[in-house]
N, C-alpha and C positions, 0 to 999 in steps of 0.2 A: 694908963691902966693897960696891962697888957692882956692879950686875947688867948684863950685855951685853944689847944688843938681840936679838941672835941666839938667846940662850938664852931670853929671853920668847916669841920666836917658836917656838922648837922645843918649848918645854912645852906652848903652846897647841895647836900642830899635832899633838901627840903624844897629847893628850885629845880633840882635834876634828879629825880627820885630814882632812876636806873643806873645812877654813876656808881663807880668803883672809887673810892676816893682814898688817897694815901697822904698823909700829914708828917712832915718832919720839922721838929723845933731845930733850926739850924745853930742857934747859938745857946740854946738853954734858957733863954731871957723872955720867952712868950711874946716876942717882937718881930721875930725873923723866921720865917717858915718857908718850906718848899712844900709843893703840892703837886701831885699827880692825880689828874681827873682823867678816867675813861668813861664815855657814855656813848651809846647808839644814837642821842640826840645830836653828837656832833657830827655825824655824817653828811656829807654835801656842804658843810659849813667851813669857811677859811679858818685858818690858825687865829685869826683875830677875831672873828665872829665867837670861835669857841671861848677865848679868853674873856670876851665880853660877857659871855654867859656866865661865866664863872664870877666876874666882877660884879654882875648884877645881883647875884646870888649872896653876895657878901653884904648886900644893903648899904652902902656907903661908908663901909669902915675901912676900905683900903685909904691909906694915907693918914687915919686918924687912931683907931684903936689897934689896927694893924699896920704897922709900919713898912714891913717889906714881905712880900711873897713871890718866890720863884715858882712860876707855873708852868706845868708840862701838862697839854690836853691832846687826846686824839679818840677816834673812834676806836672800837674793839678791834675791827680788821686793820686798823694801821698800827696797832700796839706792837 
């Protein structure tokens, strides 16, 4: 079952409330997305830690309901 872009955005914003999230459906199939997430919560964190925060927000859906997510993260000053 495919995942809706709004559901991805909602999950991320629920876990990282101050995040600005932009989701793009890369193939129109609801299975391959790109996400850009900008949040002050990422300040002082490595890129890996930032991505881990986003993956945690997705509550285990990566690799299951959500097949592929090209992820870009940064703090606002790094944008």
